[in-house]
N, C-alpha and C positions, 0 to 999 in steps of 0.2 A: 593928365585929369586926376584932380583929387580926391579921394577916398573917402566916400560922405562919413564924417562918426555920429556911428549909431548910439553911440553914449548923451547924447544928444536928446535921446526918445524913449527913453528906460522904460515910460509909465504906459507911454503907447503899447512896444514890444512888450510890454509883461503882460497886457490887456490883451492884445493879440494871442498871446501863448495859449492864455486863458480859452480864450475862446475855442480855439482847435484841441484842448485838450479834454472841452467840455463836448463838440464836434466825433472826437474817436474814443470816447467813453460814452456813448449815447446809447449803441445798442449791448454794451454790457450790463449798463443803468437799468434796461428797458426788459433783459432776459432774466434780471437779477428777481425781477417781479414773480415769477414765475418760480422762486427755489424762496428758501428762510432766510433768505436777507432782511435784515429788520433796522439798518440804522439809519433815524432821519437823518444821520446827520453827512455820512458816506456817501448814501445815493437821493443823490437831488429831489426823484420822482420821487420815493418812499416818503422822504420831507416835504412836499411841493401842499404848498397850502391851498393850493386849487383843486389837484387833486383829491386829496381828503376832505374839503370841502364836500366833493363829489361822491367821497365813499370810499377812497384807496384802501386804508386800514383796515376796515369793517368788510371790505367785500371778499379781501386776502382773508381774513380770520374768520368769515363766516364759511367758507370755501376748505379755508388748509380743515376745520371744527369736522366738516360733512366728510372730507375722505377721512377723516383720522375713526368718526363711527364707522364707516363700511370697510376697514382694514380690519378693527377690531374687533367685527362680527367673523370676518373669516378668521383671529385667530383664538376666541372664544374659547376653544376645545384647549388651546396650552391651561385655562386654570381649572380649579373647581370651585366651585356653584358658589362657595362663602367666601374665597379671594376676589375672584372677580365683582356679586356685589357687593362686596367693602368699595372696590376701585369705583366702580360704578357710580354708589352715592358718592361718596367723599372727597378722593380723588385719591387715595392712596392708600397702599396695604402696608400692615406692620403686623412684622413676623416675631412676635418672641420666642426665643431659643429656635433660631432660625435651622442651626448646624446642630447633629449630636455633639454633646461634650465632648467625647474624645477626639473626633474631628477640629470642634472648633480650638480645645488646648496643642493642635497637632500645627492649627495654622498659625496662632500667637507666639509658639517656639520658633516657625520660620519666619513670621515677622520681625519677632527681637532679633535676629544671627541673620536678617539679609542686607545687600547692598544695595549698590543700583542710585544712578545721577538721582542727585534731587534739588526740586526749586520751589525757590518762593514768595509769597507777593505779598505788598503789606497794603490793605486798608483800613487806612485808620492809626488805631489801634490796636489791632487783630493782624495776624501773621496766618497765612495758610501754609503750609508745608507739604510741596505730593513729590513723590516719588511712583515711578510711572512700575506699575504689572504687566511690564512687557516683557516679547516670548523669552528674550536673553534670561530678564531675572524667574520668573517662571521655572524653566529649565531647573531650577535649583529649590523648586518651590510646590513638590509633586500635589501637597495636599490642597495646599494652596490654589491652584491650576485644576484642580479637579473639580473644586467651587464652584468659579469660575465660570471654569466650561460644562459645567452639569443642567441638567434641564429644571431645577426648580430655578438660580438665579435667571438662566437664559429665559424659560419662560415670565417668570412675570415681568421682568425687562423693557422683553418682548411687547407683550401684553399693553404696558402704560405707553411704550414707545408707539404702539401699533403700527410696530413695523417687525419684522425680526432681527433684532438685534445685539451689533457687537460691539459691543460698548469699550466707551476709552476708561480703564479698570484706574485706581490708583493707588495706595496709601496714605492719608490724610491725617496732617493733624491741625487741630486749630488754637493757636495760643491768645487769647486775651490780655489786654492790659498789658503789652510789649515795648514799651515806647508809650513817648506822647506826640499828638497828632489827633487831627481831626474825629469824628464818630465814624463808628463802622459806617460804610455803605449800606452789607446786607444786613443790618439791624431792621433797616425800613421794609414795609412789606411792598411785595412787589410779584411783579411775572416775568418770567423769564423769557420771553418770546409771545408772540403772537396766535401763536400752534400748539396743539401737543407735544409734548418732549419727557426725557423722562428722565430722571437721579436717583441715585440709590446710597443706603447710607445703609453698612453693614458695623453694626457699631462695635469696638475692643473696648471700650470706656462704661460703666455707666457715666448715663446722664440727667445730670439732677437741673433742679432751678437756676442756678449758679454755671452751670458747665455748658451756656451757649447752647438748648436745646433748639430743635428746628422747631420753626413753627406755622402752620398750616392754617386756612381760613377752608374750613368743610364744604366741599359744591364748587365752590370756585371755579376747578377745570370747566365746568360747562357753561358756556355764554348763557347768559339773556339777554333782556333789550335794554333792560337799563347798563346795564354793563356794554355793551354794543352802542350805545351812547356816551357812555363815559370813554371807551376808545376816542370816540369819533373828536369829542373835547379836548385832549390829549393831541392828537396827532393835529389839532389847529396850533399846540401852542408849540410844535418843534420844527426844529429842533432847537432852546436853549442851554446857554451858557451855564443856568442856575440849576440846571439837574443834567449831571453829564451820562449818566446812568442811564434815565430816560430817553435822553435824545440818542441812545446808540439801541435805545428799542427794546430793554426790561425797563419797563413804566412801573414807577413807583406810586402809588397810594397812600394819601392819608386815611386813622382811623376814624372823621368826621367822611370822607368821600363810600370807604368801602363801606360804612351803616345804612349810606341811603340804595345801596346794589341788590339787598338782597337775600345777602348770603349769610351764613352762621358767623358765629364771632370767632374769631380766632384761636385757634388751640394750640396748644405747647406739649410739645410730645417727651413724654420723660421714661428713659429706658433704661430697661438695664442692658448690659452688654449680653454678644450676642443676639440684639433683637437689628433685627431685616427691616428698614421703611423703603419701599421704594413707590415710588412718588410719580405727578403729574406736574411737570412744573410749569407748563402754563400756567396753575395756577395759583394766585395769591399768597405764599410764602417768606417768610423772614428767619435770620440767624438770632436768637433772642441773644439778648444783654446782661451779661456777667457783671455781678457787682464785687468780684475779688479775679488775682487773675485764676485762668486755671486754661488745662489744656481738654482737648475732645477729639481722639482719634478712630478712625474708620478707614475699613477699605471702603472705598465710593468709585463710584462708575455714571457716567454723562454718557448718553448717545442722545442723538439729532440729527435727521433725515429730510429731504427731502420734503414736507409736508403735503404739497399737490401731487403725488406718487398714485394711482392706483394698487398699482402692486405690494403687495407684503414683503418681500424678499428682494435679494439681488442689490445685496449694500455692497458697496465699494469698497470698507473697511474689513468685510470677512474674505478678501480674496486672498488665495494663496500667496504668501510675501506681504500682506498687506495686515492680516488677522495678528493682532497682539504686539504688528508695528508702528502704530498708526500717533502713538507720543511721542517716541524719539524726534518723529520727524516733522510732527505738530512745531516742536520746542525749535529741532533746527532751522524750520523757517521762518518761524521767529526771530529767531537769532541774524540769521541773514536778511530781514525784513530791516533791524537794527543797524545791521552795518552798512546798510544802502544806503540809511537813512529816511527811509521811509516811515516809519514810525517803532514808536517806544516798547521794546519785552518790557511786560508788566513780573516776567517769571524771571529771579534773578536766579544765578548756579547757587547753591549754596553745600555744607558742609554734608561730605558724606552724614546716610542717615545710622542710629543705632537704636541700643532697647531702649535711651532714655528718651525717645523722640514718640513711643508710642505707649505708652507702659503706664503714664499718669493716669 
């Protein structure tokens, strides 16, 4: 009997394979709705026109912000009254001279002499370079380790994150005008995700108008009716090839759209070195544009958890064996995914860090 030649049916087999994959993935896509998953492109339920017409994105956002408010009430004792009022009003806390002068000088010396694996990502004409402040590196940096494990740092990040936070910590340098390319997508005003989340910057250099300062829209970490209506409209346009970052859940907003939402005007945050900014980056923010080549350096931290949990503790990143080790694991996972052909890792290996990377 002649064997069938399945090469005659490539389209039918391909379609059948896709249907099988969709059926197999359906439980995971459904489960992801109860997590921080945000990509309209990668999850067909999150990107579903029919479900977003019914208000899926808006419902997830409202529930996530409600749960974050409950958790922040439990964490309110971590901050003094002024810091708490500043954060609740504007979505960020700014702390000039965060560290005593001698401690900041010790941290600078440790960073100037540190080693560690460096990774770089190019976005348009900007290059972001990071060195993980993981457990191995911090063993050689006692002053920096005490800062990152100390209560002032951890308490501010935990309140902003609305959970006891064990963030990913890095030394980060941002170099502008680093070569030809499109505009840097981080210079467009955007919200990182639909739920409260935290990023922090302890600046190692002064940041002026041409040093790509952080721009933040005060009060935009709070939802209002206009914001929710805007989110619904955006969800009905996703995913789209014209806006890759929004399609992945980091919604971009134009100045004209922002003016209709009832928030304050964007504010550029010019700071001196040794200033700490801790922000809820569900609020609208951006990286300021620079007219000239410049380098901004900072200790940078990032924390994000499941936004629907009622409790403030039990962060998996704080477990023994994982604490201060998550970044290398994350980078290795990205490397493995690229080897398997699943996705390109945007964080490319770079030359070892040196003093010049952090001293401009």
